[in-house]
N, C-alpha and C positions, 0 to 999 in steps of 0.2 A: 165318763163312759167311753168316749172315743179313745182316750189314752189307754184304758184298760183293754179295749179290743185290739189296739195296736200291739200292746205287750203280748197278749195271747197269740196273735198272729206271728209275732217274732219268735216266740217260744216254739210254736209249731214248725216254723221254718227251720230253726236251729236243730230241732229233733229230727226232722226229715233229712236235713243235710248230714247229720251224724249217721243216721241209718243208711243213707246212700253210700257214704264213705265205707262203712262196715261191709256193705253188700258188694261193692266193687273191689274191695281190698280184703280178700279172704285171709284169715289168720289161723295158721295151723301149727307153726313151730312152737315148741314148748321148752323154755329155758329154766333149769332148776338151780336154785340157790339153797345150799344146805346150811342148817343151823346147828351148832354145837354149843354147849357150855362145859368148859373144862373143870368140872366140879363133881364130886361124888354124889351130891344131892340130885344131880341129873343123871346118875348112873353112868357117868363117864369113867371108863377104865382104859388103861394102856393097851390091854389085850384086845378089847373090842375095837378101839380106834385103829389099831394095827391091822386087824382083819378088814375093816372098811377100806383103809388106804391100799392094802395089798390087792383087794378086789378091783379097785379103780385102776391100779397100775396094770394088773394082769389082763384087764378087759378094755384097755386102750381109751380110758377116760382121761380127759386133759383139763385139769383145773385152770381157770383163767382169772385175771384181775377184774376188779369192778370197772376199771377204765375200758377194758376190752368188752365187757358185758354192756356197758353204756354205749360203746361204739356200735355194737350189734343192733341195739334198739334204735338208736338215732340215725345211723348211717348205713345200716345193712352191712357192716364190716364182716369180713370172712373170719371164721373161727377155726380152731383145730377140730379134728374128729372128736365127737362126743364131748363137747365142752360142758362144764358146770362151774359153779362158784362154791367154795368152801368158806363158811364164815363161823366165827366164834364170838360170843357175847361175854362181856364183863371182865376180860383181861385177868382172869385167875392165873395164879402162878403155874399151874400145869400146862398152860399155853406155852410157856417157855421150857419147862423141865421135861414135858412129855410130848406134846403135839409138835413142837418145833423140830426136834431131832427126827421124828418119824416122817414128817413132811419133807424136811430137807434131804433126807436119805433117798427119797423117791423123786426128787426134783419137782415137788408140788409147791404151789403158792396158795395162800389163804388170806382171809381178812380178819383182823383183830379189832372188833368194835369195842372201844375203851371208854369208860366213864372217867374223865380226866382227873377229877378230884380224889380218886382212889388209887391213882398210880403209885406204886411202891408202898401202899398202906395195908396194914393187917387190920381187917375189920371183923365184925361178927361172922361174916360169911367166909372169911379166909384171907390168905395173902394174895397180893396182886403184883404183877410184873412192874418193875421200875422203868424209868426212862432209858437207862443204859441197855436193859434187856430188850425193850421195845425197839430201840434204834438198831441194835445188833440184828434182830430178826428182819427188820426192814432192809438193812444194808445187804443182807444175804438173800434177798428176794424170796423170803419164805412167808413172812406175815406182814401185810400192809395194814397199818393202823388207821382206822377211821373213827368217827365220833359215835358215842353212845350216851351223850349228854354229859353234864358235870357230875351229878350225884345220883342218877338213875331214878328220878321221880316219874310219876305218871304225868306227862306233860299236859294232858287235857284237863287236869284238875288245878293247874296253877293259874295265877293271874297272868295276863299277857306279858307284863314286864318281867316276872319271874321266869316264865317259859323262854323269853327272849335271852335272858342271862344264861340259862342252861344250854340253849342251842348255840348262841354265839360264843359264850365263854369256853365251851369245850373245844370248838374249832380253833379258837385263838390259842388255847393252852397246848394243843397238839402241835400246831404250827410253830409256836415259839420254843418248844422243847425238843423239836426234831429238826435236824439240819435240812434246809431246802425242801421242806415238806409243805404240800398243799393238801388239806383235808377236804375231800369232795363229797363224801357221803355220810349219812347218819342213819343209825338204827334206832327207832323209837323204843325207849324202855318199855318192856312188857308188850310191845307192838302197838301201843296206844297212840292215836293221832286223831286230829280233826282238821277242819279247814284253816283254823287259826294257826295251828302248829305247822301245817304245810306252808302257809304264807311266810311265817317267820323263818323257816328253813330256806325257802327260796330267797328271801331278802338277805339272809346271812351268807349266801353264795354257794350253798350246796348244790350239787347236780342231781341228787336223788336221795330218796328216803326209803328205808326198809321197815316193813312190819313183819308179821309172822304169817298167819293165814293157812299154812300147810298147803300151798297151792303153787302152780307153775306160773311163769311169766310169759306173756306174749309181747309182740312188738307194739301192741296197743295198750299194754298195761301202763297206767300213769306212772311217771318217773318218781313221784313221791308216795306211791302206794305199791312199791315192789314187794313181792311175796317171797317168803322163805319156807323151807320144809324142815321141820324138826327131826333130827336123827339121833338125839341123845338116847343112849341105851338100846338102840335098835339092834335086834338080832341080825345076822348076816342076811337071812331070808327077807326080813322086813326092809333092811337097807336096800337090797336089790330091787324091791318093789318101789321104794320111794325115789330112787334115782332113775327109774324108768327102764331098768334093764329087762325086767320081765315083759315089757310091752314092745321090745325091739322085734322087728321082723325076723324071719328065719335066716340064719347065717348062710352065706353062699357056699358052694361046694368046694371051696379052696380057701387060701389065705387072703388077707386083706380086709378092706372096709367097704361097707355099703352106705349109701345115703338114700333114705326114703323120702317121699314127698311130705312127710309130717315132721321131719327132723329140723334141728337148728341149722344144719348145713344146707338146707334147701330154702329158697326164697322165690316168691312171685314178684316179678319185676314190673308187671303191668296187668291191667284188669282183664276179665273175661274167662279166667280159669276157674273151673268148678270141680269140687269133689264128687266122685261117683263110685258106685260099686255095680253099675249096670252090666258091665262086661266081665265075664269070669276071667280068672288067671292074673289078677293083680297081685303086686308085691306088697306085703304088709296089710294094712287095714282098708286101703282104698287106692285110688289113683286120681289124677287130675286130667281134665280134658278141656279142649278149647275148640269151638266150632270153626269151620273154615273162615279164614280172615285175611288180613293184608300183610302178614309176616312181621308185624311190629310188636306183637305181644309175647313177652319172654318169660321164661322161668330159668332158675339157675341152681345148679348143684355146685358147691364150692367148699374147699377145706384146705387147711395147711396139713399135708400128709405127714405122718410121724417119721418118715425116713426118705432121704434122697434115693431114688431108684427108678428103674424102668418099670412101667406098669402096663398090664393089659387093662383096658377100660371096656366095660360092658354096660349095656342099657337093657332095661326091662320095660315092656309096655303091654297093653292089652290090645289084641287085634279085633278088627270089625270091618265088614265090607265098606263102611262109610269113612274109614280112616284114610289119612293121606298116604300116598305112595312116595312122597318126597319130604318126609320129616328130616330136618337138617340139624344135626348136633354140631355145635361150634365148640371145639376143645382147645382151651388155652393151656399150653405146656411150656417146658423150658425153652424149646427151640422155635416157639412162635404159636400160630393158630392154625388148626386143621378143621376143615369142614367135612363131615361125614353124613351122607344122605342114606336113609333107610326106608324101607317099605313097611309101614305099620299095618297094612292089611294082612300081613303074614307074620309067622314066628312069634306070636304073642305068648305071654305066660312063660317066658324063658329068658335066660341071660344071653344076649346077642353081642358078639364082639364088635366093638367100634374101631379098635386099632390098638397099637402099642406105642406108648409115649413116655418120655422122661419128665419127671416132676422133681422139684427140690423142696427142701424144708423151708427155704426162705421165700419162695414164691407160691402163692395160692394156686392150687389146681382148680380150674373153673370150667364148667360145661354149661352152655346155654342151649335152650331149645325154643324156637319160635313157633307161633301158629303158622299154618300152611293154607294157601288159597284153594287147594284141590281136595280138601277133606278135613275131618276133625283130627286133632293132634292129641296124643296121650302122653302125659308126663308121669313117670312112676319112679323106678329105682335106678341107681347107678352103682357099679361095683368097680373099685380099684384093686386089682390083684397084682402084687409084686411079681416081677418076672421070675424071681427065684422060687416061686411057689411050685410045688410038685405037679399042680394042674396047669399045663401049659399048652395043650394041643386042642382043647375043646372049643368049638365055636358056639354051639347051641346046647343048652342044658334043659 
C-alpha cells in the first residue's frame, strides 16, 4: 500500500510539473509539414502541383529541410520568412519525372520518404525511383531522402523483431546506397505508430518520426509524433487554407514581410508573457503582454529575409495607460545592434517606425523586446519594409 501511495504521489508530481512547464512556456507558433503522394490514386497531377508551388513562390513561402525544422524545435533556430516542409511518401516515379523539375525550377527543397525495398521496382501500385535518380535529386538539393520503412507495413501489427528489421533495415539501405548519407527521420507507413515503434526508432538512431494527423506542429510536439497535413488533390483554395495563408493577418500598407506573435518566426524567450485581446487595436488575432518586471523576460522576432537590402522596420502594439513608456526594442542588423525606446502608452493600433537598417540574406534579422519595470509591455507585430518600396515616408499608419 505504501509503495502504491508513493507511485500515485509521484504521478501527481510529474503531471503537476508538466502542467507548470506548459503554463510558463506558452506555445503559439504553428509549423506545417505538407504531405503529397506522387500518384494518380491520390489525385496528384502536374497541373495542380504546379499551381501549389507557384502560389508558395509568389507569396514568399520558403520550404526548409527536416534538419532545419528539427533545429527550430530543439534549439529555437531562426527560419526564413513563412517556412514549411514539403514531403512526399512512397517514392513513386513522378517524384522524379514531375515534382523534381517543378521544385528545382523554383529553388525549393522537399523530402522523399522512401520504402527502401521498392527502390527501382515496378509494383502493383506503379514504378518507383531508383537509387541513381534518388541520388541525383539529393545532390541537386531538391529531394532529401528519408525512411518510410523497408516494405511499407503497418508497423504496429508486426512482432517487435519484424518491426525492428523494417525500421533499422530501411535506414541502413538508404545510407549504404547513397554517398555520405545519414538518414535521420522516418515516416510511419499509414501514419501508424505506438510506443514500441517509437522506442525502436529511437534505438535505431532516428531524430524524429512523422505521422499524418492533418495537424500543425508546435515546439512541444513530441519528436516521434510529428504531424503532417495532407494536400493531395487539394484545390488551390483548399491548399491556401491548409498552409495557413487564409489565417495570416492583414498585409501591411506597403511591400515586405510581417511577423506576428503567433508565427514560426516569433518566439518567447522566457516566461511571463500571456496572450490577450483585452486592449483594442491588436495586429492579427491577439497580442502578448507582460506585467512590469525586471527587464529580463524577452520575446524575439527573427527571420532570414529573402533579399539583402536596407529595410524600414516598424512595430505594432496596443496602447493602454498602464503600458510602459520605455519599451526597448533591440534590433540586430548587418552593422551591429541598435536600441530603440518607444512609449507604448501612445500610438497603439498602428505601424510605428523604429528605424532604417541593413539586413543580409546570410545573417538573421532579429528583434528582441524585454519586459519593462515601469509598466506592462505589449508584443505584437513587426514589419520589414524594403527601402525600395513605394511607401517610404510614413511614420504612423
